[in-house]
A tleap script that builds the chain and sets N, CA, C and O, in Angstrom:
source leaprc.protein.ff14SB
mol = sequence {
  NMET ARG SER GLY ILE LEU ASP ALA ILE PHE
  PRO PRO LEU GLY ARG ALA ALA ARG ASN TRP
  ARG PRO PRO SER PHE ALA VAL ASN ALA LEU
  SER PHE ALA GLY VAL ALA LEU THR ARG ASP
  ILE ARG ALA GLY ASP LEU PRO HIE GLY LEU
  GLN ARG LEU VAL GLU ILE THR ARG ALA ILE
  ALA GLY GLU PRO ARG ALA LEU LEU LEU ASP
  GLU PRO ALA ALA GLY LEU ASN PRO GLY GLU
  SER GLU GLN LEU ILE ASP LEU ILE GLN ARG
  ILE ASN ALA ARG VAL ARG PRO CSER
}
set mol.1.N position { -22.042 -3.070 -13.540 }
set mol.1.CA position { -20.837 -3.876 -13.433 }
set mol.1.C position { -20.261 -4.081 -14.825 }
set mol.1.O position { -20.991 -4.188 -15.810 }
set mol.2.N position { -18.960 -4.133 -14.881 }
set mol.2.CA position { -18.318 -4.294 -16.177 }
set mol.2.C position { -17.633 -5.648 -16.296 }
set mol.2.O position { -16.600 -5.748 -16.958 }
set mol.3.N position { -18.165 -6.673 -15.689 }
set mol.3.CA position { -17.542 -7.986 -15.807 }
set mol.3.C position { -18.427 -8.897 -16.633 }
set mol.3.O position { -19.641 -8.713 -16.716 }
set mol.4.N position { -17.803 -9.860 -17.226 }
set mol.4.CA position { -18.531 -10.805 -18.061 }
set mol.4.C position { -17.937 -12.183 -17.915 }
set mol.4.O position { -17.177 -12.456 -16.985 }
set mol.5.N position { -18.289 -13.041 -18.835 }
set mol.5.CA position { -17.832 -14.427 -18.782 }
set mol.5.C position { -16.313 -14.528 -18.871 }
set mol.5.O position { -15.704 -15.366 -18.206 }
set mol.6.N position { -15.702 -13.674 -19.693 }
set mol.6.CA position { -14.242 -13.723 -19.802 }
set mol.6.C position { -13.575 -13.314 -18.497 }
set mol.6.O position { -12.540 -13.868 -18.126 }
set mol.7.N position { -14.172 -12.334 -17.791 }
set mol.7.CA position { -13.612 -11.942 -16.499 }
set mol.7.C position { -13.727 -13.063 -15.482 }
set mol.7.O position { -12.872 -13.199 -14.608 }
set mol.8.N position { -14.771 -13.863 -15.588 }
set mol.8.CA position { -14.940 -14.989 -14.675 }
set mol.8.C position { -13.911 -16.071 -14.949 }
set mol.8.O position { -13.424 -16.718 -14.021 }
set mol.9.N position { -13.576 -16.271 -16.217 }
set mol.9.CA position { -12.606 -17.298 -16.590 }
set mol.9.C position { -11.177 -16.785 -16.432 }
set mol.9.O position { -10.312 -17.491 -15.913 }
set mol.10.N position { -10.935 -15.568 -16.877 }
set mol.10.CA position { -9.614 -14.942 -16.819 }
set mol.10.C position { -9.731 -13.665 -16.002 }
set mol.10.O position { -9.985 -12.602 -16.569 }
set mol.11.N position { -9.551 -13.739 -14.670 }
set mol.11.CA position { -9.718 -12.539 -13.860 }
set mol.11.C position { -8.734 -11.453 -14.280 }
set mol.11.O position { -7.607 -11.747 -14.680 }
set mol.12.N position { -9.161 -10.206 -14.188 }
set mol.12.CA position { -8.256 -9.111 -14.524 }
set mol.12.C position { -6.984 -9.180 -13.690 }
set mol.12.O position { -7.001 -9.630 -12.544 }
set mol.13.N position { -5.900 -8.736 -14.271 }
set mol.13.CA position { -4.591 -8.827 -13.627 }
set mol.13.C position { -4.601 -8.165 -12.251 }
set mol.13.O position { -4.019 -8.709 -11.313 }
set mol.14.N position { -5.234 -7.026 -12.106 }
set mol.14.CA position { -5.254 -6.335 -10.818 }
set mol.14.C position { -5.889 -7.182 -9.743 }
set mol.14.O position { -5.377 -7.247 -8.625 }
set mol.15.N position { -6.993 -7.831 -10.054 }
set mol.15.CA position { -7.664 -8.683 -9.060 }
set mol.15.C position { -6.809 -9.897 -8.750 }
set mol.15.O position { -6.697 -10.296 -7.591 }
set mol.16.N position { -6.206 -10.486 -9.764 }
set mol.16.CA position { -5.346 -11.653 -9.547 }
set mol.16.C position { -4.166 -11.271 -8.654 }
set mol.16.O position { -3.790 -12.034 -7.764 }
set mol.17.N position { -3.585 -10.104 -8.886 }
set mol.17.CA position { -2.454 -9.658 -8.070 }
set mol.17.C position { -2.884 -9.425 -6.625 }
set mol.17.O position { -2.139 -9.748 -5.700 }
set mol.18.N position { -4.081 -8.867 -6.421 }
set mol.18.CA position { -4.570 -8.626 -5.056 }
set mol.18.C position { -4.840 -9.928 -4.314 }
set mol.18.O position { -4.688 -9.982 -3.094 }
set mol.19.N position { -5.234 -10.967 -5.022 }
set mol.19.CA position { -5.564 -12.242 -4.393 }
set mol.19.C position { -4.369 -13.180 -4.273 }
set mol.19.O position { -4.469 -14.231 -3.640 }
set mol.20.N position { -3.250 -12.814 -4.869 }
set mol.20.CA position { -2.075 -13.670 -4.845 }
set mol.20.C position { -1.508 -13.756 -3.439 }
set mol.20.O position { -1.449 -12.754 -2.726 }
set mol.21.N position { -1.091 -14.946 -3.040 }
set mol.21.CA position { -0.452 -15.165 -1.751 }
set mol.21.C position { 0.883 -15.860 -1.990 }
set mol.21.O position { 0.979 -16.763 -2.821 }
set mol.22.N position { 1.920 -15.432 -1.252 }
set mol.22.CA position { 3.218 -16.080 -1.445 }
set mol.22.C position { 3.183 -17.524 -0.973 }
set mol.22.O position { 2.454 -17.857 -0.039 }
set mol.23.N position { 3.968 -18.382 -1.614 }
set mol.23.CA position { 4.018 -19.782 -1.183 }
set mol.23.C position { 4.546 -19.886 0.252 }
set mol.23.O position { 5.267 -19.006 0.720 }
set mol.24.N position { 4.188 -20.949 0.929 }
set mol.24.CA position { 4.571 -21.093 2.341 }
set mol.24.C position { 6.083 -21.109 2.530 }
set mol.24.O position { 6.573 -20.596 3.536 }
set mol.25.N position { 6.841 -21.686 1.586 }
set mol.25.CA position { 8.293 -21.711 1.767 }
set mol.25.C position { 8.873 -20.299 1.749 }
set mol.25.O position { 9.866 -20.030 2.425 }
set mol.26.N position { 8.264 -19.401 0.983 }
set mol.26.CA position { 8.739 -18.022 0.946 }
set mol.26.C position { 8.410 -17.304 2.255 }
set mol.26.O position { 9.240 -16.569 2.790 }
set mol.27.N position { 7.205 -17.518 2.763 }
set mol.27.CA position { 6.805 -16.908 4.033 }
set mol.27.C position { 7.688 -17.438 5.161 }
set mol.27.O position { 8.102 -16.677 6.036 }
set mol.28.N position { 7.977 -18.738 5.141 }
set mol.28.CA position { 8.851 -19.322 6.165 }
set mol.28.C position { 10.251 -18.717 6.104 }
set mol.28.O position { 10.842 -18.427 7.144 }
set mol.29.N position { 10.783 -18.524 4.910 }
set mol.29.CA position { 12.113 -17.933 4.764 }
set mol.29.C position { 12.123 -16.490 5.255 }
set mol.29.O position { 13.062 -16.072 5.932 }
set mol.30.N position { 11.082 -15.723 4.918 }
set mol.30.CA position { 10.991 -14.341 5.390 }
set mol.30.C position { 10.904 -14.292 6.912 }
set mol.30.O position { 11.522 -13.434 7.542 }
set mol.31.N position { 10.149 -15.198 7.500 }
set mol.31.CA position { 10.035 -15.252 8.964 }
set mol.31.C position { 11.376 -15.614 9.591 }
set mol.31.O position { 11.795 -15.000 10.572 }
set mol.32.N position { 12.046 -16.611 9.022 }
set mol.32.CA position { 13.354 -17.031 9.529 }
set mol.32.C position { 14.344 -15.872 9.507 }
set mol.32.O position { 15.125 -15.693 10.442 }
set mol.33.N position { 14.306 -15.091 8.436 }
set mol.33.CA position { 15.244 -13.981 8.280 }
set mol.33.C position { 14.839 -12.751 9.089 }
set mol.33.O position { 15.604 -11.792 9.195 }
set mol.34.N position { 13.644 -12.782 9.654 }
set mol.34.CA position { 13.192 -11.643 10.450 }
set mol.34.C position { 12.681 -10.484 9.619 }
set mol.34.O position { 12.635 -9.351 10.099 }
set mol.35.N position { 12.298 -10.749 8.381 }
set mol.35.CA position { 11.807 -9.680 7.503 }
set mol.35.C position { 10.404 -9.983 6.981 }
set mol.35.O position { 10.030 -9.529 5.899 }
set mol.36.N position { 9.633 -10.746 7.745 }
set mol.36.CA position { 8.284 -11.133 7.310 }
set mol.36.C position { 7.377 -9.928 7.092 }
set mol.36.O position { 6.467 -9.988 6.266 }
set mol.37.N position { 7.604 -8.850 7.806 }
set mol.37.CA position { 6.761 -7.667 7.651 }
set mol.37.C position { 6.940 -7.007 6.289 }
set mol.37.O position { 6.132 -6.165 5.898 }
set mol.38.N position { 7.983 -7.379 5.569 }
set mol.38.CA position { 8.246 -6.783 4.259 }
set mol.38.C position { 7.572 -7.539 3.126 }
set mol.38.O position { 7.719 -7.157 1.965 }
set mol.39.N position { 6.844 -8.594 3.431 }
set mol.39.CA position { 6.359 -9.481 2.371 }
set mol.39.C position { 5.396 -8.831 1.398 }
set mol.39.O position { 5.256 -9.320 0.277 }
set mol.40.N position { 4.733 -7.762 1.772 }
set mol.40.CA position { 3.804 -7.090 0.868 }
set mol.40.C position { 4.394 -5.834 0.237 }
set mol.40.O position { 3.681 -5.060 -0.402 }
set mol.41.N position { 5.699 -5.636 0.418 }
set mol.41.CA position { 6.371 -4.456 -0.123 }
set mol.41.C position { 7.330 -4.905 -1.222 }
set mol.41.O position { 8.061 -5.881 -1.057 }
set mol.42.N position { 7.320 -4.188 -2.339 }
set mol.42.CA position { 8.274 -4.503 -3.411 }
set mol.42.C position { 9.686 -4.351 -2.879 }
set mol.42.O position { 9.989 -3.376 -2.191 }
set mol.43.N position { 10.550 -5.299 -3.186 }
set mol.43.CA position { 11.927 -5.269 -2.690 }
set mol.43.C position { 12.627 -3.962 -3.073 }
set mol.43.O position { 13.400 -3.420 -2.283 }
set mol.44.N position { 12.364 -3.462 -4.262 }
set mol.44.CA position { 12.997 -2.221 -4.711 }
set mol.44.C position { 12.562 -0.997 -3.921 }
set mol.44.O position { 13.226 0.039 -3.974 }
set mol.45.N position { 11.458 -1.099 -3.188 }
set mol.45.CA position { 10.972 0.015 -2.383 }
set mol.45.C position { 11.501 -0.018 -0.952 }
set mol.45.O position { 11.234 0.900 -0.176 }
set mol.46.N position { 12.242 -1.054 -0.593 }
set mol.46.CA position { 12.784 -1.191 0.757 }
set mol.46.C position { 14.087 -0.416 0.900 }
set mol.46.O position { 14.776 -0.176 -0.091 }
set mol.47.N position { 14.432 -0.021 2.130 }
set mol.47.CA position { 15.749 0.582 2.355 }
set mol.47.C position { 16.848 -0.422 1.995 }
set mol.47.O position { 16.620 -1.632 1.984 }
set mol.48.N position { 18.030 0.095 1.703 }
set mol.48.CA position { 19.146 -0.730 1.223 }
set mol.48.C position { 19.446 -1.906 2.141 }
set mol.48.O position { 19.651 -3.021 1.659 }
set mol.49.N position { 19.478 -1.687 3.448 }
set mol.49.CA position { 19.801 -2.763 4.384 }
set mol.49.C position { 18.782 -3.886 4.331 }
set mol.49.O position { 19.151 -5.061 4.340 }
set mol.50.N position { 17.510 -3.538 4.276 }
set mol.50.CA position { 16.471 -4.566 4.181 }
set mol.50.C position { 16.523 -5.271 2.840 }
set mol.50.O position { 16.236 -6.465 2.755 }
set mol.51.N position { 16.887 -4.541 1.785 }
set mol.51.CA position { 17.031 -5.190 0.480 }
set mol.51.C position { 18.073 -6.291 0.552 }
set mol.51.O position { 17.881 -7.364 -0.018 }
set mol.52.N position { 19.175 -6.037 1.247 }
set mol.52.CA position { 20.224 -7.053 1.401 }
set mol.52.C position { 19.683 -8.286 2.109 }
set mol.52.O position { 19.934 -9.414 1.686 }
set mol.53.N position { 18.934 -8.062 3.198 }
set mol.53.CA position { 18.374 -9.199 3.937 }
set mol.53.C position { 17.386 -9.978 3.072 }
set mol.53.O position { 17.352 -11.207 3.120 }
set mol.54.N position { 16.594 -9.273 2.292 }
set mol.54.CA position { 15.621 -9.933 1.418 }
set mol.54.C position { 16.347 -10.717 0.321 }
set mol.54.O position { 15.905 -11.803 -0.056 }
set mol.55.N position { 17.456 -10.178 -0.194 }
set mol.55.CA position { 18.231 -10.897 -1.207 }
set mol.55.C position { 18.741 -12.227 -0.657 }
set mol.55.O position { 18.658 -13.257 -1.326 }
set mol.56.N position { 19.264 -12.196 0.555 }
set mol.56.CA position { 19.769 -13.428 1.165 }
set mol.56.C position { 18.607 -14.370 1.473 }
set mol.56.O position { 18.724 -15.586 1.324 }
set mol.57.N position { 17.489 -13.794 1.902 }
set mol.57.CA position { 16.299 -14.605 2.168 }
set mol.57.C position { 15.848 -15.322 0.909 }
set mol.57.O position { 15.505 -16.504 0.945 }
set mol.58.N position { 15.851 -14.604 -0.201 }
set mol.58.CA position { 15.469 -15.216 -1.476 }
set mol.58.C position { 16.410 -16.369 -1.808 }
set mol.58.O position { 15.988 -17.399 -2.332 }
set mol.59.N position { 17.683 -16.183 -1.497 }
set mol.59.CA position { 18.667 -17.232 -1.786 }
set mol.59.C position { 18.448 -18.462 -0.912 }
set mol.59.O position { 18.608 -19.584 -1.391 }
set mol.60.N position { 18.084 -18.280 0.364 }
set mol.60.CA position { 17.924 -19.443 1.240 }
set mol.60.C position { 16.549 -20.090 1.103 }
set mol.60.O position { 16.356 -21.221 1.550 }
set mol.61.N position { 15.592 -19.394 0.493 }
set mol.61.CA position { 14.235 -19.946 0.355 }
set mol.61.C position { 14.236 -21.259 -0.417 }
set mol.61.O position { 13.416 -22.139 -0.153 }
set mol.62.N position { 15.143 -21.391 -1.355 }
set mol.62.CA position { 15.228 -22.623 -2.143 }
set mol.62.C position { 16.048 -23.711 -1.479 }
set mol.62.O position { 16.293 -24.757 -2.080 }
set mol.63.N position { 16.475 -23.477 -0.242 }
set mol.63.CA position { 17.277 -24.423 0.532 }
set mol.63.C position { 18.482 -24.936 -0.256 }
set mol.63.O position { 18.602 -26.136 -0.501 }
set mol.64.N position { 19.368 -24.029 -0.651 }
set mol.64.CA position { 20.542 -24.448 -1.425 }
set mol.64.C position { 21.518 -25.246 -0.562 }
set mol.64.O position { 21.498 -25.157 0.666 }
set mol.65.N position { 22.347 -26.007 -1.208 }
set mol.65.CA position { 23.379 -26.778 -0.494 }
set mol.65.C position { 24.542 -25.889 -0.105 }
set mol.65.O position { 25.245 -26.177 0.863 }
set mol.66.N position { 24.756 -24.809 -0.850 }
set mol.66.CA position { 25.835 -23.869 -0.546 }
set mol.66.C position { 25.321 -22.459 -0.809 }
set mol.66.O position { 24.467 -22.241 -1.669 }
set mol.67.N position { 25.853 -21.518 -0.058 }
set mol.67.CA position { 25.480 -20.116 -0.231 }
set mol.67.C position { 26.754 -19.296 -0.247 }
set mol.67.O position { 27.454 -19.202 0.761 }
set mol.68.N position { 27.051 -18.708 -1.383 }
set mol.68.CA position { 28.252 -17.888 -1.527 }
set mol.68.C position { 27.857 -16.419 -1.439 }
set mol.68.O position { 26.974 -15.964 -2.166 }
set mol.69.N position { 28.504 -15.687 -0.559 }
set mol.69.CA position { 28.206 -14.271 -0.367 }
set mol.69.C position { 29.458 -13.463 -0.678 }
set mol.69.O position { 30.513 -13.709 -0.094 }
set mol.70.N position { 29.354 -12.521 -1.573 }
set mol.70.CA position { 30.476 -11.670 -1.947 }
set mol.70.C position { 30.257 -10.284 -1.349 }
set mol.70.O position { 29.429 -9.516 -1.838 }
set mol.71.N position { 30.993 -9.970 -0.302 }
set mol.71.CA position { 30.892 -8.689 0.392 }
set mol.71.C position { 29.452 -8.351 0.762 }
set mol.71.O position { 28.937 -7.313 0.346 }
set mol.72.N position { 28.797 -9.210 1.537 }
set mol.72.CA position { 27.382 -8.985 1.839 }
set mol.72.C position { 27.104 -7.728 2.642 }
set mol.72.O position { 25.993 -7.201 2.582 }
set mol.73.N position { 28.079 -7.230 3.394 }
set mol.73.CA position { 27.845 -6.048 4.225 }
set mol.73.C position { 28.289 -4.750 3.565 }
set mol.73.O position { 28.235 -3.693 4.195 }
set mol.74.N position { 28.723 -4.805 2.317 }
set mol.74.CA position { 29.184 -3.586 1.637 }
set mol.74.C position { 28.050 -2.564 1.569 }
set mol.74.O position { 26.955 -2.868 1.096 }
set mol.75.N position { 28.321 -1.365 2.040 }
set mol.75.CA position { 27.345 -0.287 1.970 }
set mol.75.C position { 26.328 -0.265 3.097 }
set mol.75.O position { 25.437 0.585 3.107 }
set mol.76.N position { 26.445 -1.173 4.034 }
set mol.76.CA position { 25.494 -1.202 5.148 }
set mol.76.C position { 26.030 -0.392 6.324 }
set mol.76.O position { 27.239 -0.303 6.535 }
set mol.77.N position { 25.107 0.196 7.085 }
set mol.77.CA position { 25.528 0.902 8.287 }
set mol.77.C position { 25.746 -0.127 9.404 }
set mol.77.O position { 25.401 -1.295 9.225 }
set mol.78.N position { 26.309 0.275 10.547 }
set mol.78.CA position { 26.608 -0.698 11.608 }
set mol.78.C position { 25.384 -1.498 12.083 }
set mol.78.O position { 25.503 -2.699 12.326 }
set mol.79.N position { 24.238 -0.874 12.217 }
set mol.79.CA position { 23.033 -1.580 12.654 }
set mol.79.C position { 22.594 -2.615 11.631 }
set mol.79.O position { 22.230 -3.735 11.990 }
set mol.80.N position { 22.629 -2.241 10.360 }
set mol.80.CA position { 22.258 -3.175 9.291 }
set mol.80.C position { 23.258 -4.325 9.221 }
set mol.80.O position { 22.884 -5.472 8.976 }
set mol.81.N position { 24.541 -4.002 9.440 }
set mol.81.CA position { 25.575 -5.042 9.434 }
set mol.81.C position { 25.330 -6.045 10.550 }
set mol.81.O position { 25.510 -7.247 10.355 }
set mol.82.N position { 24.919 -5.557 11.726 }
set mol.82.CA position { 24.616 -6.454 12.842 }
set mol.82.C position { 23.457 -7.385 12.503 }
set mol.82.O position { 23.502 -8.574 12.821 }
set mol.83.N position { 22.416 -6.848 11.856 }
set mol.83.CA position { 21.283 -7.686 11.434 }
set mol.83.C position { 21.750 -8.756 10.460 }
set mol.83.O position { 21.332 -9.910 10.543 }
set mol.84.N position { 22.613 -8.367 9.543 }
set mol.84.CA position { 23.128 -9.297 8.548 }
set mol.84.C position { 23.977 -10.381 9.210 }
set mol.84.O position { 23.853 -11.560 8.879 }
set mol.85.N position { 24.829 -9.984 10.134 }
set mol.85.CA position { 25.666 -10.958 10.850 }
set mol.85.C position { 24.782 -11.949 11.596 }
set mol.85.O position { 25.032 -13.155 11.575 }
set mol.86.N position { 23.747 -11.435 12.256 }
set mol.86.CA position { 22.817 -12.311 12.982 }
set mol.86.C position { 22.161 -13.317 12.033 }
set mol.86.O position { 22.066 -14.502 12.351 }
set mol.87.N position { 21.710 -12.844 10.873 }
set mol.87.CA position { 21.085 -13.741 9.900 }
set mol.87.C position { 22.059 -14.811 9.418 }
set mol.87.O position { 21.700 -15.985 9.331 }
set mol.88.N position { 23.276 -14.414 9.108 }
set mol.88.CA position { 24.276 -15.380 8.627 }
set mol.88.C position { 24.582 -16.405 9.713 }
set mol.88.O position { 24.750 -17.587 9.415 }
set mol.89.N position { 24.657 -15.970 10.968 }
set mol.89.CA position { 24.900 -16.904 12.064 }
set mol.89.C position { 23.733 -17.882 12.222 }
set mol.89.O position { 23.947 -19.065 12.487 }
set mol.90.N position { 22.492 -17.388 12.060 }
set mol.90.CA position { 21.336 -18.282 12.165 }
set mol.90.C position { 21.301 -19.278 11.007 }
set mol.90.O position { 20.927 -20.436 11.192 }
set mol.91.N position { 21.693 -18.823 9.811 }
set mol.91.CA position { 21.777 -19.749 8.671 }
set mol.91.C position { 22.809 -20.823 8.954 }
set mol.91.O position { 22.569 -22.006 8.712 }
set mol.92.N position { 23.953 -20.409 9.467 }
set mol.92.CA position { 25.021 -21.353 9.781 }
set mol.92.C position { 24.578 -22.348 10.854 }
set mol.92.O position { 24.864 -23.541 10.747 }
set mol.93.N position { 23.885 -21.870 11.884 }
set mol.93.CA position { 23.403 -22.753 12.949 }
set mol.93.C position { 22.367 -23.738 12.427 }
set mol.93.O position { 22.279 -24.871 12.901 }
set mol.94.N position { 21.592 -23.301 11.459 }
set mol.94.CA position { 20.556 -24.174 10.876 }
set mol.94.C position { 21.202 -25.296 10.081 }
set mol.94.O position { 20.719 -26.429 10.076 }
set mol.95.N position { 22.301 -24.968 9.407 }
set mol.95.CA position { 22.992 -25.954 8.577 }
set mol.95.C position { 23.863 -26.864 9.448 }
set mol.95.O position { 23.975 -28.063 9.195 }
set mol.96.N position { 24.472 -26.279 10.467 }
set mol.96.CA position { 25.371 -27.015 11.358 }
set mol.96.C position { 24.867 -26.910 12.798 }
set mol.96.O position { 25.397 -26.119 13.579 }
set mol.97.N position { 23.863 -27.686 13.152 }
set mol.97.CA position { 23.353 -27.597 14.525 }
set mol.97.C position { 24.433 -27.913 15.541 }
set mol.97.O position { 25.263 -28.794 15.317 }
set mol.98.N position { 24.426 -27.183 16.682 }
set mol.98.CA position { 25.454 -27.409 17.711 }
set mol.98.C position { 25.120 -28.575 18.584 }
set mol.98.O position { 25.878 -28.900 19.497 }
savepdb mol mol.pdb
quit
């Protein structure tokens, strides 16, 4: 074994990264947005449409008072646009319950 006292005190970065878990508010936001399955994938490795959803998810995770979106559907195909519209409607319903 190649570990010692320093490894016990300061775990190697690779082990720390493997043991890292996202905070519950982030997991809740990913679940709300319907992209929870992406939580272990780097955002840059996702298809463009999912990247957009993850970007908005990141924005709502902090529970902002306002969310400004500038052309959120630009470059999305019709299916991705529908997912985005659904997410925006759910955000709106959450803020303004009927």
